[in-house]
C-alpha positions as CSV (number, residue, x, y, z in Angstrom):
1,M,10.3,0.2,-21.1
2,V,7.6,-2.1,-19.7
3,L,8.4,-4.5,-16.9
4,K,6.4,-7.7,-16.6
5,T,5.3,-8.0,-13.0
6,E,3.9,-11.1,-11.5
7,L,1.8,-11.5,-8.3
8,C,2.8,-13.3,-5.2
9,R,0.7,-16.4,-4.7
10,F,0.4,-15.7,-1.0
11,S,0.2,-12.0,-0.4
12,G,-1.1,-10.8,-3.8
13,Q,1.6,-8.1,-4.1
14,K,3.5,-7.3,-7.3
15,I,6.9,-9.0,-7.8
16,Y,9.3,-7.2,-10.2
17,P,11.8,-9.1,-12.4
18,G,14.8,-10.5,-10.5
19,R,12.9,-10.6,-7.2
20,G,10.9,-13.3,-5.5
21,I,11.3,-17.0,-4.7
22,R,10.0,-19.6,-7.1
23,F,8.8,-22.9,-5.7
24,I,7.9,-25.9,-7.8
25,R,5.8,-28.6,-6.2
26,S,6.2,-32.3,-7.0
27,D,3.0,-32.1,-9.1
28,S,4.8,-29.5,-11.3
29,Q,2.7,-26.6,-10.0
30,V,4.7,-23.3,-9.8
31,F,4.3,-20.9,-6.9
32,L,6.0,-17.5,-6.9
33,F,6.5,-15.8,-3.5
34,L,7.5,-12.2,-2.8
35,N,9.9,-13.1,0.1
36,S,10.7,-15.8,2.6
37,K,8.0,-14.6,4.9
38,C,5.3,-15.4,2.3
39,K,7.0,-18.7,1.5
40,R,7.2,-19.7,5.1
41,Y,3.5,-18.9,5.8
42,F,2.5,-20.8,2.7
43,H,4.4,-24.0,3.8
44,N,3.0,-23.7,7.3
45,K,-0.5,-23.7,5.8
46,L,-1.6,-20.3,7.1
47,K,-4.5,-18.7,5.4
48,P,-3.8,-15.4,3.7
49,S,-7.3,-14.2,4.6
50,K,-6.4,-14.2,8.3
51,L,-3.3,-12.0,7.9
52,C,-4.2,-8.3,7.7
53,W,-1.3,-7.3,5.4
54,T,-2.3,-9.6,2.5
55,A,-4.5,-8.5,-0.5
56,M,-7.0,-11.2,0.2
57,Y,-7.7,-9.9,3.8
58,R,-8.0,-6.4,2.5
59,K,-10.4,-7.4,-0.2
60,Q,-12.6,-9.4,2.3
61,H,-12.7,-6.7,4.9
62,K,-13.3,-3.9,2.3
63,K,-10.1,-2.1,3.1
64,A,-8.9,-1.6,-0.5
65,K,-8.9,2.0,-1.8
66,K,-10.7,2.8,-4.9
67,V,-8.4,4.7,-7.3
68,E,-11.3,6.5,-9.0
69,Y,-12.8,7.6,-5.7
70,A,-9.5,8.8,-4.3
71,S,-8.8,11.0,-7.3
72,K,-12.2,12.6,-7.1
73,Q,-11.6,13.7,-3.5
74,Q,-8.6,15.8,-4.3
75,K,-9.7,19.4,-5.0
76,S,-7.5,22.4,-5.3
77,Q,-8.4,25.3,-3.0
78,V,-8.6,28.8,-4.4
79,K,-6.3,31.2,-2.6
80,G,-7.6,34.7,-1.9
81,N,-5.8,37.7,-3.2
82,I,-5.2,39.4,0.2
83,P,-1.8,41.1,0.5
84,K,0.1,40.0,3.6
85,S,0.2,43.5,5.2
86,A,-3.6,43.8,5.0
87,A,-4.4,40.3,6.4
88,P,-5.4,40.3,10.1
89,K,-2.9,38.5,12.5
90,A,-4.3,35.6,14.5
91,A,-3.4,35.0,18.1
92,K,-0.4,32.7,18.6
93,M,-1.1,29.2,19.7
94,G,0.8,28.0,22.7
95,G,2.9,24.9,23.3
96,G,5.9,23.3,21.8
97,G,8.5,25.5,20.2
98,G,11.0,22.7,19.6
99,R,11.7,20.5,16.6
100,R,9.0,18.3,15.3
């Protein structure tokens, strides 16, 4: 089943069906916002490029992750075939001992 997602006009994030706030301006232009925070910032004329959580800011400041690059970084490590009894024991590290 394929869901048609739309993008928020302010933040640039995906909006799934049944979510979001639709605003229609008097000149019949339609805006779709993810939540009331995006809608409020839009009406207060804040620029999305100045808010660090928006897609426009991340694109301008080169913060977006590349999907291809991230997948190339993951490499599986080859485990050695050393039995546990033959492996040398390392010195215990101090500190802590409680729950983490």
